[in-house]
C-alpha positions as CSV (number, residue, x, y, z in Angstrom):
1,M,23.7,-10.9,-7.0
2,K,26.3,-8.3,-6.0
3,Y,25.2,-4.7,-5.9
4,Q,27.1,-1.4,-5.6
5,W,25.7,1.6,-3.8
6,H,26.6,5.1,-5.0
7,D,26.5,7.8,-2.5
8,I,25.2,10.6,-4.7
9,E,22.3,13.1,-4.9
10,Q,19.2,12.2,-6.9
11,R,19.0,14.1,-10.2
12,S,22.6,15.2,-9.9
13,E,24.9,15.0,-12.9
14,E,26.5,11.8,-11.5
15,W,23.0,10.3,-11.0
16,F,22.0,10.9,-14.6
17,K,25.3,9.5,-15.9
18,L,24.9,6.3,-13.9
19,R,21.4,5.7,-15.3
20,L,22.4,6.4,-18.8
21,G,21.6,3.6,-21.2
22,I,20.7,1.0,-18.6
23,P,17.3,-0.3,-17.5
24,T,16.2,1.0,-14.1
25,A,13.6,-0.3,-11.7
26,S,11.1,2.4,-12.4
27,N,11.0,1.2,-16.0
28,F,11.1,-2.6,-15.5
29,H,7.4,-2.7,-16.3
30,K,8.5,-1.9,-19.9
31,I,10.3,-5.2,-19.9
32,L,7.7,-7.4,-18.4
33,T,4.1,-6.7,-17.5
34,Q,2.8,-5.9,-14.0
35,K,0.1,-8.5,-13.7
36,T,1.0,-11.4,-15.9
37,L,4.8,-11.2,-15.7
38,K,5.0,-11.8,-19.4
39,P,7.2,-9.8,-21.9
40,S,5.9,-6.3,-22.3
41,E,5.0,-4.9,-25.7
42,S,7.1,-1.8,-24.7
43,R,10.3,-3.7,-24.4
44,H,11.6,-3.1,-27.9
45,K,10.8,0.7,-27.7
46,Y,12.5,0.8,-24.3
47,K,15.6,-1.0,-25.7
48,C,15.9,1.5,-28.5
49,Q,15.6,4.4,-26.0
50,L,18.4,3.0,-23.9
51,L,20.6,2.4,-27.0
52,A,20.0,6.0,-28.1
53,E,21.2,7.1,-24.7
54,W,24.3,4.9,-25.0
55,V,25.0,6.2,-28.6
56,T,24.7,9.9,-27.7
57,G,25.5,10.0,-24.0
58,I,22.4,12.1,-23.5
59,P,19.2,11.1,-21.6
60,Q,16.3,10.5,-24.0
61,E,13.5,10.6,-21.4
62,D,12.9,14.3,-20.7
63,F,9.1,14.6,-20.5
64,K,7.7,15.8,-17.2
65,S,4.0,16.2,-16.6
66,K,2.8,18.8,-14.2
67,S,2.1,16.2,-11.6
68,M,5.7,14.9,-12.0
69,E,7.2,18.4,-11.6
70,A,5.0,18.9,-8.5
71,G,6.3,15.6,-7.1
72,I,9.9,16.7,-7.6
73,E,9.3,20.1,-6.0
74,N,7.5,18.6,-3.0
75,E,9.7,15.5,-2.5
76,D,11.5,16.9,0.5
77,R,8.2,18.0,2.2
78,A,6.8,14.5,1.5
79,R,9.9,12.9,3.0
80,S,9.7,15.0,6.1
81,A,6.0,14.1,6.5
82,F,6.9,10.4,6.1
83,E,9.6,10.6,8.8
84,M,7.1,12.3,11.2
85,M,4.3,9.9,10.5
86,C,6.5,6.8,10.9
87,E,8.6,8.3,13.7
88,V,11.8,7.3,11.8
89,E,14.9,9.0,10.3
90,T,15.5,8.2,6.6
91,K,18.9,8.0,5.0
92,R,20.2,9.4,1.7
93,P,19.0,7.0,-1.0
94,G,21.8,7.4,-3.5
95,F,21.8,5.0,-6.5
96,F,22.2,1.2,-6.7
97,T,23.7,-0.7,-9.6
98,A,23.8,-4.5,-10.2
99,Y,24.4,-6.9,-13.1
100,D,27.9,-5.5,-13.6
101,G,26.5,-2.0,-13.8
102,M,23.9,-2.9,-16.4
103,A,20.8,-2.2,-14.3
104,G,20.0,0.3,-11.6
105,A,17.5,1.3,-8.9
106,S,16.9,4.7,-7.2
107,P,14.7,4.6,-4.1
108,D,13.5,7.8,-2.6
109,A,14.8,7.0,0.9
110,L,16.4,4.3,3.0
111,I,15.5,3.4,6.6
112,D,17.8,0.5,7.5
113,P,19.6,-2.4,5.7
114,A,16.2,-4.1,5.2
115,I,13.8,-1.3,4.0
116,D,13.6,1.2,1.2
117,V,10.9,3.9,0.6
118,E,9.0,5.0,-2.5
119,I,7.4,8.5,-2.2
120,K,4.7,9.5,-4.7
121,T,3.2,12.9,-4.5
122,R,-0.4,12.5,-5.6
123,E,-3.0,14.9,-6.8
124,L,-6.1,14.8,-4.5
125,Q,-8.3,12.9,-6.9
126,T,-5.6,10.2,-7.4
127,Q,-5.1,10.1,-3.6
128,I,-8.9,9.5,-3.1
129,G,-8.7,6.7,-5.7
130,W,-6.0,5.0,-3.7
131,A,-8.0,5.5,-0.5
132,I,-11.1,3.6,-1.8
133,L,-9.4,0.8,-3.6
134,N,-9.4,-2.7,-2.1
135,D,-6.2,-4.7,-1.5
136,D,-6.4,-6.5,-4.8
137,G,-6.6,-3.2,-6.8
138,E,-3.9,-0.7,-7.6
139,R,-1.5,-2.0,-5.0
140,Q,-0.3,-4.3,-7.8
141,D,0.3,-1.6,-10.3
142,H,3.8,-0.8,-9.1
143,R,5.0,-4.2,-8.0
144,I,7.5,-4.6,-10.8
145,Q,9.1,-1.4,-9.7
146,Y,9.4,-2.0,-5.9
147,Q,10.1,-5.8,-6.3
148,G,12.8,-4.8,-8.8
149,R,14.3,-2.4,-6.3
150,L,14.3,-5.0,-3.5
151,M,16.0,-7.4,-5.9
152,I,18.8,-5.0,-6.8
153,E,19.2,-3.6,-3.3
154,E,19.0,-7.0,-1.6
155,R,16.3,-5.7,0.8
156,E,13.3,-7.3,2.4
157,W,10.6,-4.6,2.6
158,S,9.5,-1.6,0.5
159,Y,7.3,1.2,2.0
160,L,5.0,3.2,-0.4
161,W,4.1,6.7,0.9
162,N,1.3,8.3,-1.2
163,Y,1.6,12.0,-0.2
164,N,-1.1,14.7,-0.4
165,E,-1.3,17.6,2.1
166,Q,-5.1,17.6,2.0
167,M,-5.6,13.9,2.6
168,V,-3.5,11.5,4.7
169,I,-3.7,7.8,4.0
170,P,-1.6,5.0,5.6
171,V,1.8,3.9,4.4
172,L,1.7,0.7,2.4
173,K,4.2,-2.1,3.2
174,F,5.3,-4.6,0.6
175,P,7.4,-7.7,1.5
176,R,9.9,-9.2,-0.8
177,D,8.3,-11.7,-3.2
178,E,10.7,-14.3,-4.5
179,K,8.4,-15.5,-7.3
180,V,8.0,-12.0,-8.8
181,I,11.7,-11.3,-8.3
182,G,12.6,-14.6,-10.1
183,A,10.5,-13.5,-13.1
184,I,12.1,-10.0,-13.1
185,D,15.6,-11.5,-12.8
186,A,15.1,-13.9,-15.8
187,A,13.5,-11.2,-18.0
188,L,16.1,-8.6,-17.1
189,R,19.1,-10.9,-17.8
190,Q,17.6,-11.7,-21.2
191,F,17.0,-8.0,-21.9
192,I,20.6,-7.0,-20.9
193,D,22.0,-9.7,-23.2
194,E,19.9,-8.3,-26.1
195,L,21.0,-4.8,-25.1
196,L,24.7,-5.7,-25.1
197,A,24.4,-7.6,-28.4
198,A,22.7,-4.6,-30.0
199,R,25.5,-2.3,-28.7
200,E,28.1,-4.6,-30.3
201,R,26.2,-4.6,-33.6
202,L,25.7,-0.9,-33.7
203,T,29.4,-0.3,-33.0
204,R,30.4,-2.8,-35.7
205,E,28.1,-1.5,-38.4
206,F,27.7,2.2,-37.6
207,G,30.2,3.2,-35.1
208,P,32.2,4.7,-33.6
209,F,29.8,7.3,-32.1
210,P,30.5,10.8,-30.8
211,R,29.2,10.9,-27.2
212,F,28.1,14.3,-25.8
213,T,28.0,15.3,-22.1
214,A,24.7,17.2,-21.8
215,V,22.5,16.1,-18.9
216,P,19.3,17.7,-17.6
217,E,19.8,20.5,-15.1
218,A,19.7,19.4,-11.5
219,A,16.5,20.1,-9.6
220,P,16.6,23.5,-8.0
221,D,17.3,23.8,-4.3
222,H,14.0,24.8,-2.7
223,D,14.4,27.0,0.4
224,K,10.9,26.2,1.6
225,D,11.0,22.5,1.4
226,F,10.1,21.8,5.0
227,L,7.0,21.1,7.0
228,S,5.4,24.2,8.6
229,S,3.8,24.1,12.0
230,E,0.4,24.2,10.3
231,D,1.4,21.1,8.2
232,E,2.5,19.3,11.3
233,E,-0.6,20.0,13.2
234,A,-2.8,18.9,10.3
235,L,-0.9,15.6,9.8
236,V,-0.9,14.8,13.6
237,A,-4.6,15.5,13.7
238,A,-5.3,13.2,10.8
239,L,-3.1,10.5,12.2
240,R,-4.7,10.6,15.6
241,A,-8.1,10.3,13.9
242,Q,-7.0,7.3,12.0
243,D,-4.7,5.9,14.7
244,Q,-2.2,4.8,11.9
245,R,1.5,4.3,12.4
246,C,4.2,2.4,10.6
247,E,5.1,-0.9,12.2
């Protein structure tokens, strides 16, 4: 599979335009289920959402919970914490497309040609839930997303950094899983074929469509998105107590 990397800012106008009307890794679980790798009950609804974006030229998924908004606002702080914890420098993630531009992936950071990073800002109670789970628990709940990204980006490892300033837990590492990737690839190819067929039918029977240019406003530039000395001291103390580092 040949991918294309787009050197753009997340949540910029260009970023939203590239995602418009195509399945993205964060939503691959709407095409096939996380645990059984069977067709998801949400796939038809998701297909209709993407077709609505293609018809209008406007993103249809605009809901943001308070935790999602907090995650966006704290993303730079979380990334700085990750870099300090793992003693690495991350690179601009941009946006990846594959399948002739008909699918995409948007990691939160890149480390080298083999690794990408997913950063999730967690509420404390959610962070505690992650901390007490065993290895067979919620670690599987996002595998379609990170395996889908690894497939599109042609990478080998994905790091998951669950960030909360009040409680530090180790970074999770997930290797590339060819069995899961094979299932995602097959389901995605079928989904894209159905999407293209639906586009053709809509155009033939109901088109042409006027496409607008409205996109959500880009995330604000936060002047204080950095780690304070107090933040650094707290993280270092927690890490020393746990003796955890990325390897």
